[in-house]
N, C-alpha and C positions, 0 to 999 in steps of 0.2 A: 122464921124463913129462909131471911138472906143467911142468916150463916152459916143454915142447913147446905144452903144450893154456896156458899164458899165453900163447905170444905171438902166438898166430894168433886168439887172442878179442878184443885189441884192434883187429883189425883188420879183424873183422867187426861191432864194434860201429859203426864207423867209415863201412862201408859201407852199414853199416844205415841211419846218422844222413844222410848224405848223400844217400841217395835221395829223402826229403822238398823237400829242396832243389830236387835236378837236375826231379824232377818239378813242382814250381811251378812254375820258371824256364818249361819248355816250356810249362805248360799259358797260362803270363802270355804268354808271345809267342806262341801260338798264339790267346786270344780277343783282344790286339790288334792283331794279323794280320786275322782277321775284322772286326774294329770297323772297322779303318782301311780297309778297302776297302769297306767301307759307303755310302763318301761318293760313289762310284764311279757303284756299284750304285742310290742315291739319284739320282745328277745321270741315268741315265740311264730310270728309272721315270716322274721327277718329270716330263719331257717327256710322257708318255705320261696318267697321270694325277694328280690334283691332292695337295699336301702332306698332308694328313689323311687323305685316302681310302689313299695310299700306309703311313700310318702306321698303319691298321685292318688292311689288306691282310696285309702282312709279319707281323702278331700274327699271324694267321689259318694263314697259311702259313706260319707257328715252330713253333704250337700243336699242329695236327694231325699233323705225323710222327713228335713225341715223344708225344704222348698216346695214337698208335696203336702206337707201341713200349712203354709203361708197361702199355698196354690188353694187348699179347701175351705182357708178363710176369708180368702179372696184379697190378701191384706197387698199383694203384689200389683202396684199398676206400674203405664206405662210412662208418667209423670216421673218418678223415682228415679227413671234414665238418667234423668239433668246431672245426678251424684254420680253419676258413673264411674269420673277421673276418682272421687274416696273411696268407692267401693275398690278398684284395679290399685290405691296406696294400700289402702291397709289388708287384700290380699297376699301383697309384697311384702308387707311388712311385718305381718304376724303370722303367716304360710310359707310360702315360699322362701323367705330366706330363712327362718328360724329350721325349716326341715331339711332346707339342702346345708346349709353351715353345722348342724348338732349332729349332720348325721357324717358329714369332711371331718369334725373335729373327733366323734365318738371312735371314728378309725386310726385314728393316731394316738389316742390315749387312750388309757383305765379309765372304767366307768366309773370308778368313784373320784378322778382327779377331774373329769369333765362334768360331772356333779357340783364341783365347788366352783366352776369357773360361772358356767349356768346360773348356781345360787346368787351371782354376783347381780342380776336382773335390777334387786330394788333399788341396789346405790346407784346401778349408771339410771334408771331412770328418775332417781332423785336430783341427781346432777341435770337432768335435760331441762325436767319440772321446773328447775328452782330458774332457767335459761326460759325458756317456755307459755308456762303456766304461772308467773305472780303469786297468783290470786292460794293458790297451794303452795300457802310455803312451809319450812322443812321444820318446824318447832323441833324444841331438845323433848318432848317425850317422843317423840315422832322418830328420830335421831337416837332416841335411847332403843325403842322397837326395832328399828334397824339395826342396831347394829347386835343387840340379844339375839335375832333369828339370824344372820351372819355369821353369829359366833355359833350359832347354834346345829347352821347346816355344815363348819368347817370340822365339831367335832363328829357329826353322821356321817360323814364320807368316810370309809375304807381307805386314810392317804399311807397309814404306818404299812401295811400289806396288799396295799396295791397300787405303789406309785411308779413301780417300774414300767419304761414305757414300751408297748408292745412290739415284739419284733419287725424292723424293718419300719417303722413308724418314725414323724418326724413330730418331735416337741412342739418346735417353735410353730408350725404348720394348726396340729391340733389345737392349740390354747388360741392362733387369732384367729381361728375358726370358730369356736366357741366362744369368744369376745365377739366376733361379729354377728354371731346365733343371737346372744344376749341383749346386744345394742340393738339389735330389730325388734324382740320384743321390744326390747322399755318404749324405739318408738311408738309402735305400735299403738302401746296404751298411750300415750301423750297425744298421739295422732287421734283415737278415738276420740279422750278428754276433749280435745280443741276442735274438732271438726264433726264426726261423727253423732255424738248425743246429741249435738244439739240440732238436729237434721229432723227433727223429732219423728223418725220412724219409725222407731220401738225395736228393743231385744231381735225378736223375729226374723224381720225385715232387714234386720242391718247384716245378721247372721246369714240370711240365706244370700244374699248379694256378695258378699264376701265371697262365702263360701266356692258358689258359680264362678268367680273372676278367679280364683284359687286353682280352680281343675283347669279351668285355662290356659295359666301361667304354670302351671307345672306339670304339662302335659309334654312342653320339648326335655326335659330332664328325665322323662324315662321311658321305657324300654318293656310294652308289654309284650307277654309271651309265656305267661305262666300261670294263665288262667285254670289249664285242664292241672296242672299242680296244685292250685288250691281244691279244684274238686274233690281230689284223696286223699285231702289233708283237712279232714274238718275240724280241726281245734283251733288250728290256723287262719281257716276261716272262718272263724268263729269269733276269732281273737281282731281278726284284720277289721269285721265288716261289725260287728258291734262295739267290742272294745274302742277300737282305735277310729271307727266311723264313727254312728252314732255315736255313741256317746264321746270318747275322745276329743271330737272335733265339732262334730255337727249341736249336741246337745250347751257341747261346754261353752261353745262359743256365745251361744246364750246367755247364758248363766254370765259369762263375760262383762257383755255389755252391760247387762242390767247390776254387774258388780260396779261398774265405771261410775255411771250412773248415781250409784249410790254411794259411792265412796270415793269420786275422783281418783284421776291416776295413781296420784301416791301411794296409796293407802290401801288400793288395790294390787300396786305390785306384790303387796306380802303376800300373796296368794304363790308365789313361786317357791317361799320358802316350805309350803308342803308337802310338797310331790316328796323331796328326799327319803323326812321323814315316814309317810305312806310306802314308798318302796322297798324302804328296809324293812316294816311289818310285814309288806304282802311276801318280798321275797323270803322270809322265815316263814313264814306260815305254807309257802307253797312251793318255795322251791329248799327248801332244808338248810337256808344260810341261817348263822347265826346273829344274835345282836348283842355286843358288848355294854359293858357296864358307860361307858363313855360314849355310848352310840343313845343309849337312854336317855343321860342326862344332854343330849343333844337335841334328843327331840323335844323335851323339856323346856329348854331353848328356847327352840321354834315356837313351842306354841304360848310361851311368856312375850316373846319378842311380836308378836302377831296382835296379843292381848294390850299391847299397849302403843301400837302403831294404828290399832284400829278404833280404841277406845279415847283415842286423846281427839276430844271436838274442837280443839282451837283453829282458827282458821279457815 
């Protein structure tokens, strides 16, 4: 009898320990897919609404359904507002900074070059984590994963045929803006890991408060006045409300906080390698763009890099 129980228990423990890893993979893939499709939705929305207004409206449409869900569940409480400074900081780092800086950067750079620079987010995160979160040390396996993933991003981005600067664009301003946005995202990951997760509020509540603060903080950058144009452009409206708002902002940040809880800031940063690959496939499927052999190899390297970055359990 003891021997039979002893033979079952290890299998049970192995299955239990593998589940969080599987869930992490699924959530990472889902978030990467959502953010990867954002490029197509942004292209559709920006054709009708100015970029900064798109950033503000997507935050509104992301905040409303998540806030409604939290209210129905009676998850929100007045006592949570004692953490208002943390909510404001996350909104600034994860929404206002990246949205504004990336809009500026992409206006001065080709999309491929801008995408490569934003692919530096995991590296920036690793550097910040080494200083702010010593417990999440950069092991050799994680470093290998980050390096492979970044090499994949370099291959995926169309550097050869898209590297010429747009007319009137300033490469210096573009690169500086993209790096600033990348640093903002990296700081958001580390800040969330160090301060937000420990609040014990849960992903839905954290995302709700962050979105509400982001709506307020982004309002000064927007110049509302294109609602009537959206009314006669249903595709752009759907892209803005559901693609960028509900999925790309609201649901995305619920998953974002869950990933940070499961993986930590450093491993969660590998999610930023997925969107360039997804955007490549979406562009091929819906915009008639071609995928070269080099880009296909790059996409494979991205997935391999994510495997090493997440699978490493050390630290």
